[in-house]
N, C-alpha and C positions, 0 to 999 in steps of 0.2 A: 238674534237666534237663542241667546240665553234666557229671555222672557218667555219665548216659545216653549223652549224644553221644560221650564220651570212650572208653566202652566199645565203642561202634559203630566210631570210628574205629581203635581197638587192634585189634579183630577184623579189620577190613578192611585196614588197611595191614600188619597182621603177616604176611599172606601175602605183601606186596610187599617187605618188608624182607631184604636178604640178612643172615643173621644173624653170616657170618664178617667183614663188612665192619666198618670201624672206625666208631665212632658218629659222628654229626655235630659237627664241630669249629667253634668259634666262630671268627671272622676273627682273624688273628694267630697262632693256634697254628701248627705246622709244617705246611709243605706239600710235596707231591711232585709229580712230573710228570703225576698224574692230577687232573683237575680236581674241586674240591670247591665245593659250593653253601651260601651262607650267606643263609638266609632272616631279614629284619628287619622288625619289626612294632611301632609305637607308639614310635619313635626319630627324633628329628632331630638332624641333625649341625650343621646352621646354622639361623639365623632371619632372614638377609636375604634380598632379593628380586633381588639381582643375580645374572645368569646369565652366569658367566665361561667354564666349561668346558662344553662342549656334546659333548664325546666321550663314547662309551659303554664305551671301554677305558682302562685305567691299567696303568702299569709301574714298578715301584719294588723296587730291589735283587733283581732277578731274578723277583719274582713279578708275573705278568700276572694282570689281573682283568677280566671282563666286567661291565657294570653292567646292570640292567634298565631303567635310565633314563638320559639324558645326566647325567653326574656332577653338574652344578650342581643339577639337579631330584632326583636321587638325594639329595642331602644335605638337601634341604627337604621331602621325602616323608615324612608321618607314617604313612601307611598301608604296605601289603604293598609290599615291595621284596627285590631279592636281588643278590648278587653272585656269580660264579663264577670261582675263582682257582686258578691252578697255577704250577709252577716252570716257566720256560721262557726263550729269550733275546728279543733285540730284534727278530730276523729274523721271529719269529712275530708280534710286537706290529705290525711294519709292515704283513705280509700279513693281519692281522685289519682294520688301519685302512685297507688297500685293499679289503677286502671290504665295510666300512661305507659306503664311498665309493661302491663299485658298487651298493649297496642302494638309494641315494637318488639315482643318477644318473638324469637324465631322457633314456632312450634307449629307441627301440622295441625293441631287443635287449639281452639282458643276456650279458655275456661268461662264459666258464665260470671258476668259482672254487671250489676245492675244497682243504680242509686236513685233516691227520691228525695226531695226536699219540698218546701213551701213554694209552689208554683212552677216546680221544674221536675225533670226526670231524665236520668241518663242511663246508657246501656252500651255495651260492646257487641258488635256483630261483624258479619263479612259484608263486602260491599255488594256482592251479587245479590243476597238476602235483603239488604237494605233498599239496594235499587229497585227491586221488584215490588217491596211495600211501598215505596216513595211513589212510584209510578201510579200506583192504585190511588193514593191519596191524593196527589197532584199539589201544584204549587200556585201561589198567586205572583210571587216574586222570587228571584233566584240571582244570586252573586257567586259565580264560580269562573274560575281562571281571569279575574280581573274585570270581568265584564257581568253587568246586571242584565237581567233577561228583558229589560226594557231598553236596552240598547246603550245605557251609561257606562262608560269605560272609566276604570281605575287604574292608575299607575303603580307599579312596585320597583323598588330597587332590587330585591332578590327574586330570580325565576326559581322558586321553590313553592309547592304547593300551599296556598292559604287555606284556612278552613271554609268549607262551602256552608254559605248563609242561605236559609230559605224562609220564605214566609207562607206558612200551610193554611192559616185562615187570618181573619182580621185581628186576632189576638195572640194567635200561637206561632212563635217563631222557632227555627232549628238551626242549630251551629253543628256540623260534622266536621270532626277531627281525624284526618286519615292517618295511616300508619308511614313512618319513614323506611319500612322495611320493601327492598326490591326483589326478594327471592320468590314470593309467591306470583301466581297469575292476578290479574286485576280483579276479578271477581271474588278471588280467595284473600285478597288483601283485607285487614281488619280497619274497623274505624269506630269512634266513640261519637254516639249521637247525643246532643243535649236539646232537649225542648224546653222552652222558657218564654216568659211573655215578650211581646214584640216591642221594640225601641220605637223612637221616634223616626220614621223612614224618610219624612220630607226634609228634617233638618240635614239628615245624612245625604240627601241627593244635593241639597243647597250647597253644603260644604264641598262636595264634590266638583260641581260646577264652577263654583267660584275658583277654587285651586286650579282647576285644568285651564280656565282662560286666563288665569295670570301666567302660568308656566308657557302657555301659546303665546302670548303677547312677548315674552323675554328670551324665548328659546333661539339656538343657534342652528342653522341649517346645515348640517353635516352628519357622517354616517359613523357607526360605531366600528370598533376594531375586534378581531378575533382574539380571544383571551383563553380558550381552553378547546380542546378536541378530543374526541376517544372513540375507537372502534374496536370490537371484539365481540362477536356472537355467542362466545363461551363466558362471557361475564355479564353478571347481573344488570350492568350498566348500559349493555347494548351499544348504540352510537348516538354521539350527540356533538354537535358544533356550537360553542358559546360565545356570543359577543358581547362587548362592553363598551358602555360610554366611557372613554378614558377622560374626560373633562369633570371639571368642578361646577359646572354649569348645565341646564337642561339642554337637550338638543332634540330636533326633529328632523329625521332622516328625509332626504328628499327622494326617495326611491323606495319602493316596498315589494323588490323583487329581488333574489339571489342569481347569481350565475356562478356555474362550474365550468373549467376549462381542464381537460386531460389530454395530453398528446394531441393537440389540435383540435379536439372535439368539444364543443361547447353545448352546455345545457342550461337552462333557467328554471326558477321555480317562483310561483307566485300563491299567496294566499291571502284570503281577505282578512285573516288576522293579523296580518302585517298592517294593512291600513288602519286597523283599531289599535291593537297593542303595542305596535312600535311608532305609533304618530308621535310619542313622547318617549324619550329616555332621559330617567332622572340622573343626577350626577353619580356616576360609578355603577349605573343601574345595568342589569344583565338582561339579555334575550338569549334563551336556550331554544336552540332546535334540536328536536330529536325524533326518531322513530319508536320511541316508547311511550304510549299515553300516560303512563304512571308518572313521569316526570312534570306533567301539567305546563310543560312548555309548549311551543308552536310544534304541532305534529307536522313531519316531513317524511315524504316517501324514503324507504331504504336505499334506493337506487343513487339518490343524491349523497349519500354518506358512505358508500361503500368503498370509494377511493381514498378516504381521508389517510394519511399519514404514507402516501405514496408519490409526493411532489405534485399535488394538486395544485390550481389556481382557483381562489374563491373570490367572488366580488358582490360587495353590497354598495351599489352606487360608485362612487370615487374612492370607496375604501377597498383596496386589493390585499388579499392574503396569499402567499406563496408557502405552501405546506412544505415540510421537509420530512424526509423519511423518518419514521419512528417506529418503534417496536411496542406496542400497547401492551403486549403480554410478554414478560421477561420471566422465564421460568414457572413458579406459581404465584406470580404477583403480576397484578395491573397497573398500569400509569397512564394518566392523559398527559398529554401534550399540552404545558401552560407557558403563557405568555411572562408571567410573574410567579414563578413558584417560589414556595418556601420549602422549609423541612417537611418531609410528608409526615412527621410525627406531630409537629407543632401545627399543620393545618386543619381546620375546623372542617369537618365532615359532617353534612347533615343527615346524609342517607345512611340505612342500616344494611349490612349486606355480608354474606358469608364470605366474600370474595376478600383477599389481601389487595386494598385498593388505594392509589395515592392520588386524590382529584378531589374536586368539591363543585360538581356541575350546579349550577344556578347562584353560586356565590363568589364574590370577588377572591381570586386566588391567594391574595396576600393576607387573607383574614386568618388569624391565629387562634386556636384554642388555648386554654390555660393549662400549663404543664404542671404535672404533679410535682410537689416540693421535693428535692433531692435527686430528680431525674439529670442524668449526665447532659452537659453542655453539648451542642452539635459538633461535629468534627469539622476541623478547619483542614484545607486541602495540603498544607505543608507539614501535616504530621502523618500523612498517609505517604510511606515510602515502598516502592517496589523491591522486592527481595529475590523474586525467582520468575522466569517466564518459560513456560513449555508450548510449543507451537502444536502439540498434539498428535497421536498417532491413529485420530478417529476414521482416518482413510483406510486404514488396514483391518478387516473385519476379525483377523485372528487374535489382535492386542488392541482393542478400541480404547486408547486412552485419550481422555477429551484435553483439549488446550486448556491452559489456565493461565492467569497471572497470580502471583503470589505477592501479598501487600501486607506491611506491618504497621501498626499504629505505634509511632514513637513518641507520641504524645500522652496526655492524660485521658482518662476514661472519656468515651464520648459517643454520641448517637451518630450512627453511619447515614440515616435517613436525611441527614442536612446535605449530602453530597450527590453530585452527579459526576459519573465516569463517562468522558466523551472520548470516543475512539471512531476513527475513519469517520468523523463528522455526524455522526450518530451520538444521540443522547441516552445513556443508559442510567436511570436514576438507582442509587445504590439499593434502596430498601423502602418499601411501601409502608413500613411501620417502623416503630423505634427498634433498632438494632445498636445494643450496647457493645461497642468494641472496648474491652479493658486495655489498660496500658501495656504495651508489648505484645498485645495479641496479634497473631498472624490470621489473615483470611484470605479465601480465593476468590476470583471471578473467572467463572469457568464456563465453557459450552454446555457440559452436562454436569448433574449433581454426583458428587462422591457419596451415593448412598452407603452407610453403613461405615464411615471412616470417621465420624465425630470430628467433623471439620467445621469452622465456620466458614461458610460459602454462599455465594449468590449466583444463581445461573442467569447467563445472558445469552441472547442469540448472535454474538459477534461471528465475524466470519475471518478466518485465518487461512491463507494459502498453504498447499501441501508442504512446499518448502521454503523455508525462511532463514535468513542469516544475520537478522539483527531483532532486538526487541522493538517491536511497533511502537510509534509515537502515541500518546494519549496525553488527557487532560483530566485533573481533578479539578472540579469546579463547586463551589459553596452554592447552593441553591438560591439562597435569598440574597446574600451580598455579593455575588458573582466574583468573588475573590478566585484566583487561579493559580494552579501550579501545574506547569506542562513539563512532561517527560518527552525529551528528542534523543533519537539513538544517535550514537556517533558514527557519522557517515562513513569513515574510513574503516570502522571495526566490523569485521565480519565473524561469526560463530559457526562452525562447520557441526551441524548437529545430527546430520542424517547419515547414517552408518548402515549398511546393508540393506538400503532401500527402507530404512525406517527412520523415524525422529526419535533418537536414542538417548539424547541429552537433553536438559533444561539448560537456561542460561541463568547463572546466579548472579546476584549483584549485591555487594559487601563494600566495606572499606577499601579493598584492593581493586575495586573496579568492577568490570563485567568478566565473565568466562564461563566456558562449559562446565557443567556441574561434575565436581570431582567424585570418586567413588567412595571415599572414605566415609561421607556424612549421607550417600544415596540411601532411599529407603529400600529395606531388604525386601519388602515385598515385590519389587520391581526388579532389584539387582540381579535377582536370580535367573530373569528373562533378559537380562543384558540392558536394561534401561536405567539411567543414572539420573535420578529425579527424587525431589522430595517434597510432595505438596504438604503444606501445613507446618513446616519445620524450618526456621530460619538456620542458616548453615554460619560456620565460624570462617568461612572464606579462606580455609588452609589447603592451599595446591602446592605442589612441586612443579617449577618450570624444567623442562628438558630440553638438552641439546640435541642436535641430529645431525645426519649427513643428507646432503643433496645427491641422490642417487641416479635418478632416471627421469626424462622428460621426453614426452612424445607429443609432438606438435599438431600431428595430422590428423587423420579421421579418427573420432575416439580419443582425443587427447588425455593425457594425464600427467601428474607427478607422482615419484616415489621418493619417499623419505627413508633413512635407515636409521636403527636404534639397537642398542645392545640386545635388548630383548626382555630380559624380566622387568625392567622398571614401567612404571608407569607414572603419568602426570599430564601437566598442560605444554603443550607446542604452540609456538609463535613464530609466525614469519610475515615478512612484508613486500610488497611490490614495489616497482620503481614509481607508480601513483600515488606512494603512501598509504595504499589499502593495507590493512593488518587483518591477519587470519588466524584463528584460533581453533584447536581440536585437542580432544582427550586421546593420549597415546594408551590404548589398553595394554595390560598384563601379557607378556608372552610374545608380543607382535614386533618382529624384526623389520620388517617391512611394511609400510603404510602407504596405501595408494589414495590419491585424490584425483577426483574427474568430475566434470560438469554434469553427466547424465549417465543412467545405466548402459551398460553395453557388454556384450560377450566377450569382446576383446579384454576389457579390464578387469574381469571377474566380478563377485558380489563384494568383496571385502574392502569397499572404498567409501571415502567421506565426499560428499557432493559439495562441490564448488559453484558459486554463483554462475548463470548463463554469461557467456562473454569473458571468462577469466582468460581464455587462451587466445585474447586478440591479437593483431598485428603489433600493438604497442607492448605487448608484454616482452619486458627486455631483462629484467634483473629480479633476483630474491636476495631478501637480507635475513639471516637467521643466527641463532646461536650455534656455533661450530661445535661438534662433539670433540674433535680431535683438539682444537685451540681452546675451547671453552669459552671463547671471547666471540664478538658480533663479526658475521662474515656476510660480506657483499659479494654476490657472484652476479656478473652482468654478461651481456652478450649482444651481437648484432643480429636482429630477427633476420636479416638477409642470410648471414652465415648458417643461421638454424635451416632455413629452406634448404640450402644447398647440401649441408651434411647429411640430412635425412635421406638422401639418396633417391629422389623422386616419392618420397612420402612412404617408403617401406621400412625405415628404421628408427627405433628409440635412439635417443642422444643420452650419453653418460657425462655429467659434468667433470671437467678436467681443468687443472691450471691454466692461465695464459702461456703459450699463445695458442693452446689448441682448442679452448672453449667447450668442446664436447667430442667425446669418442662417440661409436657407433655401438648398437647392439649386435653382437656377433652370431647368435643363433636365433632360429625362428620360434615364434611365439606358440605356445601350446594352444591358445584359444583362438589365434587368428591365423589361417592359413597366409603363406606369402608376407607375412607381417612380422618384422623382428622387434619383440618387445617383451618385458617381462614384469609386468605390475604384480606386485606383492611376492615376488620370488627371487632367488638369487640372480646376482648381475654378473653377465659375460660381456665385457666389453671389447671393442676391437683395439688392435694395436694403431696408434697414430703416431705418424713421424712429420717433424717439420724441418726444413733446411735452414740453417743458420749462416751467419757470417763469422769467420772465413769460410772460402769453399770448403766443401767435404767435411761440414761440422753440422751435427744433426741430433735434435732433442725428441725425446719420445715420451710417450705416458706410461708405458710398460718396459721393464728391462728387456732388452735383446738378449737372446739365448743362443744354444748351439744350432737351433734351426732356423737360424735368420741368415739368409744369404744375400749379398749385395755384389751387383756386377755394375760395369761401365761400358757403353757401347753407343754406336751410331746408328742402330736400327737393324743394322747389317750383320756385324759382329759386336762381340763384348767380351770382357775379361773379367775375372774374379777381382774383388778388393777386400782387404783385410778389415776388420772392424777392432777399433781400438776404444776403450771406455775412457771418458775424461773426468769421471766422478758424476754422481747422481745417475741420471738418465740421459746425461750428454755423451755423444759418441763422436769419433773421426774416423776417416776411413783412408788407407795407404794403400799405394800401387807402385808397381815397379816403373822406372824410366829408362829410355822414354816411353811414351804411349804409342800403341801401334796404330795411331789414328793421324790424319792429315790435321795440321795446325789450325785450318779453317772451319773444319767440320763442327756442326753442332752436336753435342754429346748430351747423354742421359744417364743417370744412374738408375739402378733396376733392385728394387728391394723385394724380397719374398720372405714369408714367413706365416706359418699356419694361423695366427692371431690377427693377420691382415684379412679386412674383409675381399680385397683383390691386390695383386701385386702393384707395388707404388713406384713411380718414377719422378725424379727431379731433372730438370734442365741445367745440366752444369756448366755447360760452356756454349756461349752463342756465337754464331757466324760474324763476320765484318757487317755485312748487309742484313738489316731487320725488317720484316714485314710489320708495319705498325698501324695500318688502316684498310680496310676493305669494303668496298661499296658493290655488295652482290644483287641488290634488287632495286635497282633505279626505277623512276617512272617510266623512261624509255629504255627498254631493255638493252641496247646496244650502247648505253652511256655507262656501263659497269667500268669501274677501275681498282686498280691496287695501288697502295703508298707503300713505298721503301725509303730507308734512310741509312747512310753510310755512318756506322758508330764506331768504326775503328780508326787508326790515325793514318791509313795510306789509303790512296785513291783506288778505286776499284772499277775496273771496266765491264759495265753492264752488259755488252755484246757476248760475254763470255758465260753469261747467265741464263739460266732457264725458269720458266714459271709454268706450273702444271697445277690442273684439279684433279679430282678423282677419276677423271677419264683421259684426258689429252695433256701433253707437253709442248710447250712452244718456245722458239727462241727469241730474244729482245734484240729490237734495232731501234735507232733514233727515229722519231717521227718523220723528219724529212728524207731519210734513207729510204723508207718505203713510199712517201708521199712528197715528191720532190718539189720544192718551191712552195708548200704549204705550211702556213703558221696559224692554225686555229686558235681561238681564244676560249676559256670558259665562259659559263652562263654569267659570270660577273665581271667579265672582261678580263680576266687573268691571262697573262702571257708566259712563255717558259723558255728553256734552252731547248730547241728543236732539233739541233744537229750533232748534238754530242751524246756519247754513252759513258763518258768518263764521269763516275760520280765520287766528288772530292770529299774529304773527312768532314762530317757535321751537315753535308747536303742531302737532299732526298730527291726522289723521282716518282712521277707518276706513270703507271703501265695502264694504257686505254686500249679499249676495244676499237679496231681499225675502223668500223663503220658507224662510230659515235660521231656527236657533234653537239656543241651547246653543252658541254658536261657540267654538272654542278661539282664544285672544288669548295671544301670548308674552308674556315680563316685562316688554317694554320698553312695554307699555300703561299709560296714564295717565289718572286719572278726569276730567280735563280734556280728553282726546280727544273729537272730534265722532263721533258714529256717523249716517253718510249711508247712503243705498241710491239704486238708480236709481228714475227719477220714473215709469215707467208699466209697463216690462215685468217678467217673473218671474226674469229671470236677468241677470248682469252681462253685456254683450254678449250673445253668443248661448251663455253658459257658459263662462268662461276654462278652458283645459287646459294640461297640462304641454307647455312648450316654445313657447307661442303668445306672438305679440306683443302687448303691452299698450300704449296710449297714453293720455295725460292731454292734453286739448286745451282750449282756452279759446275760446268763440264769438266771433265778430267778423262780426256782421250775420249774412249768410246763410252765412258760412263761419267757419272756425275756424284757429287757429294752434296748433303744436305746443308744448307747455309741457315735457312729460316723458315718457319712454319707457323700456319695457323691452324689448329686441330692437332698437331702432334701425334700424327698415327703410328710414329716409332715409339712413342712412350708408352708406359702401361696405363696412363690417365689421359686418354683423348677427350676432347670436349668438342661440342657444337653448339653455335649460339645462333637458334634460327632467327631471322627479324623478317619484317612484314615490308612491302614495297615502299621506298623512300627513306629506308632507314640505313645507316652505315654503322660499321664498328670501329673504334680509335681504341688503342693501347694507352693505358693510363700512364702519366708519368711516372718512370722509375719503377713500373710492374715488369715482371718477368715474361708474361704472356702464356703461362701454361694453363692458368686456370680460367674459367669465364669471369670469374669477379676481377680479372685483370683488364677487362675491357670493358668500355662505356659505350652505350648505343646513343646516336644521333639521328636527328631526322632532316631531310631536306623539305623546304616548305616549298609547296608547288605553287 
């Protein structure tokens, strides 16, 4: 195959070669004033990646040379490259330098530039004009984009434009140097054309063939990997994806097509250029795919590059690249996404563009340029410290303040382009060009630029939620060395920044930790509008911590907390929940009551700090804070079940009180919410709360009892007044005349009335000898209801003298065998009883059952000594006890009866009902009085 190709080339090139010309001489042989071209292939002059000399020209001892690439790249290029050299003087050197400066000048018009010498001529023109003339003249042979017009392919390490080589006649050749500018259209881009005598083209072809066969014989069959990508139509760089051979050896990819996958949709692309230009990839070699023909890469339709930076999957054979989300434009700067990035300042950029761009398409990412002497070192992650964070008020069109992170350089002067800021798993390179950060300087990373503020800042398109309570996590990473410093928020620490539906505070980070921004060092430009922030100014971190009073808590619809202060003072407030979460907010000057809520609500007004969603969960059971009265740490805790009960069906706020009260209730209705007793941000009016103590007729209150307080003692039918006597503090005792005008067995209540009570309050002061301790009102089988009684006195009681009644009917009691002679039924679990007796001895208990029942379910506290009773004549207990119904046990007294025990206490000012579902029964807790729903437990029969 090689011999056939050489025969063809010899035949084709023979007509092009001037036989009177000297053969092609290797560089270093004698030169004349006529240019000679040396083509090199498969040779390296250097192996390092530092780009020092970016000139295309060299001059040494009277020999002037033009290189096909910038000299530093020329020395690193392993593939096809050439030099054109001849004898001349420095004047010609300077004119050529001027020509190359004009070639890359950013100008709408190019000046006239022409040079001539012995056997050569050069000129500066536009591509469109040159192409028109070139097509008229025609060519015998052309080398463009690595391919000779006869089909012979050369391979390059770098995917950047090499000069175009053309043979016009058998003697005249031309080399065209393209501009590196990307801003103009292709036809308007400038070029330098050099016409000179043709070299030995047969020797060039032979060199290419020999080297290609050697590489093909030793290459490794594998695919390249993605090394860089970019997509932004507003940039001169348009769209490209770059692949690189990561090996130190030559590879030959096994496939020559690409596949894109986005959200399950797959599309593929194939070009004939793949089978030519990517048949071999040199060590570290680059393949550039772009929709811009100016790159001289492999041209690819825009549709295949439109989704770059949006989590696309790209495949080249077995090589698969998972694209991450990336913002190619950040503020007024553009960044490519690179696999091996280095400092943006240090990275060698071949192309010239008006854009502030960090990337180097067509060259290895790690290729560095020579940095000016005296330039600062690259910044290190550990020298950049966060000093302030503001979540922004950009959602409010009335005061659109952008979100920002404020940082300080705590180390020496450094270049910020050496760093990436990683936030929410997205990479934000800090600067596309050298950005000098002086020692001690502060700078902002902000969502929008602070124009006119003379701040060091970088605009980044990061996203921040409307409401945040912590500084978000982020990472500083050195681009080249990958050294990292990670900032992680303190999970239990929450900053309350949102006041009156606006983020009015930033979070300051200093030697004392994190806290909302104080007033003293806030920027006056924003303070006048109520915003305490200071972009670009490091704070001294001096704030005063304030004590507080915990004044009000509403756990119901639109829940809130209210704290109380003296009023004039301002400073930092801190409190802590039972789960260890700590909350900080700034108490403004002149505020006496500060409301905290989880979301805006008509009921809570406007002057509130927003708490995290879920703050008022069922687990919320304590607060720790610095008490205003004691000055020390106060822990206030409560039982969430009591909270629900005390809100009286969710209608009232609660006010913290010392144990055993836990909370008092709001006394007056809310101004903002009808039928809701709350007072967010205003004066507190708490209800009078009374607790019964031991010994009997001793009470504790939360507020002093006055002349308007009245207490009476009665049995529901009659009552007598009692005298209130103070025992010191808020402790009181009651006195009354003797003897009491009530029967000794009656159940008695005390009755309290006072304007500060939400409603009159009662206490069970004396129980009867027999007590109702359990009730099963809703059994699976309706006739299997029962009532459980126990004798808690020291004397036997005859239950035939007792009555049981519900809200509709009253029944006398008899032993089970009195009504059902010789019948001895057993419970569902096989329980037996005393069937024939009504005498209930001290400490013993009895079951009252429906006469139509059978196979009753009895709990584990049943005993075989228990009496089994039923009603004397009817078919149900009362009219059939039901869920939540009052039930009373009374003792006959002639034609009347006296109350002995009750469930529901309708004689009291505090009746209660406990509804249960089918299969549930209620049991009085051990030691409980039985006047509150909390005194009973609910159990369930397992069907």
